[in-house]
C-alpha positions as CSV (number, residue, x, y, z in Angstrom):
1,M,195.8,111.8,57.5
2,N,199.5,111.0,57.6
3,H,201.5,114.1,58.2
4,A,204.7,112.4,59.3
5,P,207.6,112.8,56.9
6,A,209.8,109.9,56.0
7,T,212.8,111.0,58.1
8,S,214.8,109.7,61.0
9,T,215.1,113.2,62.5
10,P,213.2,113.5,65.8
11,P,210.0,115.5,65.5
12,T,209.4,118.8,67.3
13,L,206.3,118.2,69.4
14,L,204.3,120.1,72.0
15,A,202.2,117.9,74.3
16,L,199.6,118.9,76.9
17,D,197.0,117.2,79.2
18,T,194.4,118.9,81.4
19,A,192.2,115.8,82.1
20,T,193.2,115.9,85.8
21,E,193.7,118.4,88.5
22,T,197.2,119.1,87.2
23,L,198.1,120.7,83.9
24,H,200.9,118.7,82.2
25,L,202.9,120.3,79.5
26,A,206.0,119.1,77.5
27,L,208.1,119.9,74.5
28,L,210.3,117.7,72.5
29,A,212.8,119.8,70.5
30,K,216.1,118.7,68.9
31,G,215.9,115.4,70.7
32,A,215.7,117.1,74.2
33,T,212.6,117.0,76.4
34,H,211.3,119.9,78.4
35,V,208.6,119.1,81.0
36,E,206.4,121.3,83.2
37,Q,203.4,121.0,85.3
38,H,201.1,123.6,86.7
39,A,197.9,123.9,88.7
40,G,195.0,122.5,86.6
41,G,191.3,122.4,87.1
42,A,189.6,125.7,86.7
43,Q,192.9,127.5,86.2
44,A,194.1,125.3,83.3
45,S,192.3,127.3,80.6
46,A,193.9,130.6,81.6
47,A,197.4,129.1,82.3
48,L,197.8,126.8,79.3
49,I,198.5,129.1,76.4
50,P,200.9,131.4,78.3
51,A,202.7,128.4,79.7
52,A,203.0,126.8,76.2
53,Q,204.3,130.1,74.8
54,A,206.9,130.4,77.5
55,L,208.0,126.8,77.0
56,L,208.6,127.4,73.3
57,A,210.3,130.7,73.9
58,A,212.7,129.2,76.5
59,A,213.7,126.6,73.8
60,G,214.2,129.3,71.2
61,L,211.3,128.1,69.1
62,S,208.2,129.5,67.5
63,W,204.9,127.8,66.7
64,A,206.1,127.4,63.2
65,D,208.9,125.1,64.4
66,L,206.5,122.5,65.7
67,D,205.7,119.4,63.7
68,A,202.5,118.6,65.6
69,I,200.6,119.4,68.8
70,A,199.6,116.4,71.0
71,F,196.9,116.5,73.6
72,G,195.4,114.2,76.1
73,R,191.9,113.5,74.8
74,G,190.7,111.8,78.0
75,P,188.8,110.3,79.6
76,G,188.8,112.8,82.5
77,A,187.1,115.9,83.9
78,F,184.7,117.3,81.2
79,T,186.0,120.8,81.5
80,G,189.6,119.7,81.3
81,L,189.0,117.6,78.2
82,R,187.2,120.5,76.5
83,T,190.0,122.8,77.4
84,A,192.7,120.5,76.0
85,A,190.8,119.8,72.8
86,A,189.9,123.5,72.2
87,V,193.4,124.8,72.9
88,A,195.1,122.1,70.8
89,Q,192.7,122.7,68.0
90,G,193.1,126.5,68.1
91,L,196.9,126.3,68.3
92,A,197.0,123.8,65.4
93,F,194.7,125.9,63.2
94,G,196.7,129.0,64.0
95,A,200.1,127.4,63.3
96,R,198.8,125.2,60.5
97,K,199.9,122.1,62.2
98,P,198.3,118.6,62.7
99,V,197.3,117.2,66.1
100,L,198.0,113.9,67.9
101,A,195.2,112.7,70.0
102,L,196.5,110.7,73.0
103,D,194.5,108.5,75.5
104,T,195.0,110.0,79.0
105,L,194.8,106.6,80.6
106,L,197.5,105.3,78.3
107,A,199.7,108.2,79.4
108,V,199.1,107.1,83.0
109,A,200.2,103.5,82.1
110,E,203.3,104.9,80.3
111,D,204.2,107.1,83.3
112,A,204.0,103.9,85.5
113,R,206.1,102.0,83.0
114,Q,208.8,104.7,83.1
115,A,208.8,104.9,86.9
116,A,209.0,101.1,87.1
117,A,211.9,101.0,84.5
118,A,213.8,103.6,86.5
119,S,213.6,101.3,89.5
120,G,214.6,98.2,87.5
121,T,211.2,96.7,87.2
122,A,209.6,95.8,83.8
123,L,205.8,96.2,83.5
124,Q,203.9,93.9,81.1
125,R,200.2,94.5,81.6
126,V,198.8,97.6,83.3
127,W,195.3,98.5,84.4
128,A,195.3,102.3,84.4
129,A,192.6,103.8,86.7
130,T,191.8,107.4,87.5
131,D,189.2,109.0,89.7
132,A,186.0,109.8,87.9
133,R,184.2,111.2,90.9
134,M,180.7,110.1,91.9
135,G,182.0,106.8,93.2
136,E,183.3,105.7,89.8
137,I,186.6,105.1,88.0
138,Y,187.9,105.6,84.5
139,A,189.8,102.5,83.6
140,A,191.6,100.7,80.7
141,A,194.0,97.9,80.3
142,Y,197.2,97.9,78.2
143,R,200.0,95.5,77.4
144,W,203.6,96.6,76.8
145,D,205.5,94.3,74.4
146,G,208.9,95.8,75.0
147,S,208.7,98.5,72.4
148,R,205.0,99.6,72.1
149,W,201.7,99.5,73.8
150,H,198.6,97.5,72.8
151,T,195.1,98.2,74.1
152,L,193.5,95.2,75.8
153,V,190.5,97.0,77.3
154,E,189.3,100.3,75.9
155,P,188.7,103.2,78.3
156,Q,185.5,102.8,80.2
157,L,183.6,103.9,83.4
158,L,183.5,101.3,86.2
159,R,182.4,101.0,89.8
160,P,185.2,99.9,92.2
161,A,183.7,96.5,92.6
162,D,183.5,96.0,88.8
163,L,187.2,97.1,88.4
164,A,188.3,94.7,91.1
165,M,186.4,91.9,89.3
166,R,188.0,92.7,85.9
167,V,191.5,92.9,87.4
168,Q,191.1,89.6,89.1
169,A,189.8,88.0,85.9
170,A,192.9,89.4,84.1
171,V,195.2,87.9,86.7
172,N,193.6,84.5,86.4
173,A,193.7,84.6,82.6
174,T,197.4,85.5,81.9
175,P,200.8,84.4,83.2
176,D,202.0,88.0,82.6
177,A,202.5,90.2,85.6
178,V,199.6,92.7,86.1
179,A,200.2,96.1,87.6
180,L,197.8,98.9,88.7
181,A,198.4,102.6,88.1
182,G,196.6,105.8,88.7
183,N,195.1,108.0,91.4
184,A,192.0,105.9,91.7
185,L,194.1,103.6,93.8
186,R,194.1,106.3,96.5
187,A,190.7,107.9,95.8
188,H,188.9,104.5,95.9
189,G,191.5,102.4,97.7
190,A,189.2,101.3,100.5
191,A,186.4,100.4,98.1
192,L,188.7,98.5,95.8
193,D,190.3,96.5,98.6
194,A,186.9,95.7,100.1
195,A,185.8,94.5,96.6
196,G,188.7,92.0,96.5
197,L,191.3,93.9,94.4
198,P,194.4,91.6,94.7
199,T,196.6,93.2,97.3
200,T,199.8,91.5,96.0
201,L,199.8,93.3,92.6
202,P,202.3,96.1,92.0
203,R,200.6,99.5,92.5
204,W,201.7,102.8,91.1
205,P,199.1,105.2,92.7
206,D,201.1,108.3,91.8
207,A,201.2,107.6,88.1
208,A,199.8,110.5,86.1
209,P,199.7,111.8,82.4
210,R,203.0,113.5,83.0
211,G,204.9,115.3,80.2
212,A,207.5,112.6,79.6
213,A,204.8,110.0,79.2
214,L,202.9,112.2,76.8
215,L,205.9,112.8,74.7
216,A,206.7,109.1,74.5
217,L,203.2,108.4,73.2
218,A,203.3,111.4,70.9
219,Q,206.5,110.3,69.3
220,A,205.0,106.8,68.8
221,A,201.8,108.3,67.3
222,W,203.8,110.5,65.0
223,A,206.0,107.7,63.8
224,D,202.9,105.6,63.1
225,G,201.4,108.3,61.0
226,L,198.5,109.1,63.3
227,A,198.6,112.8,63.0
228,L,195.2,114.3,62.4
229,D,193.8,117.6,61.0
230,A,193.1,120.2,63.6
231,A,189.4,119.8,63.1
232,Q,189.6,116.3,64.5
233,A,190.9,117.4,67.9
234,L,188.0,116.0,69.9
235,P,187.6,114.8,73.5
236,L,187.1,111.2,74.5
237,Y,184.0,110.9,76.8
238,V,183.2,107.6,78.4
239,R,180.6,108.9,80.8
240,D,177.4,110.3,79.3
241,K,178.3,113.7,78.1
242,V,176.9,116.5,80.2
243,A,175.4,119.3,78.1
244,Q,177.5,122.5,78.2
245,T,176.1,125.6,79.8
246,T,176.1,128.8,77.8
247,A,179.1,130.0,79.9
248,E,181.0,126.8,79.2
249,R,180.4,127.0,75.4
250,L,181.6,130.6,75.5
251,A,184.7,129.7,77.5
252,E,185.5,126.9,75.1
253,R,185.2,129.2,72.1
254,E,187.3,131.9,73.8
255,A,190.0,129.4,74.6
256,Q,190.1,128.1,71.0
257,A,190.2,131.7,69.6
258,A,192.9,132.7,72.0
259,A,195.0,129.7,71.1
260,R,194.5,130.3,67.4
261,A,195.5,133.9,67.7
262,A,198.6,133.0,69.8
263,A,199.9,130.6,67.3
264,V,199.5,132.7,64.2
């Protein structure tokens, strides 16, 4: 459903991602960006709503002032994805706002692009890769055309050797420069190099779904009319979904209810 109004006024957007060990949170208000990060993991669920409320309050805004709530849908840690989706959905229901579902790996690519641009380097094609644990990697490939991103390879789960092979094939198939981004370059560095990952490619191992990257993607999604009803705030799983325990289901419902109540 297209919730975006036909106006040139910058939207007011809240963006969040809990797919990694860090909670990334950002606010776009009156054309200015406000970015924070907090400890994630098991602490994300308890910290997210108070942090979002404080961010809005510091900007002199209420939930009603938002145009949409953007969230990183994954892939990433199951608990983190469920937290982000549940909180975004609850906040959106409570505030009666739409959501914007963002690919976490694309946010990693955008973070690398922003860092590269700051150093005077232009990225064209990026393989974003994050640690999926259990000897595996979440990976996707994207192309930047100078103004927007295009998905070349959808998010998927790969072994280091498979990723190295896919990257080498991409290098052989295109004259465009190919770069690598994401924490899998550190977590699986030895395995990737042993598998033949080209060592000459630009690497951005510290790239992450930071707030500025999330807001850039959220603005693009809003402008493209990709806002969704709150009920459609769903995680993106690329590994076989692990069934939730009773405690996890209860925690997810509590997070959603708390977010909904906070945004009323």
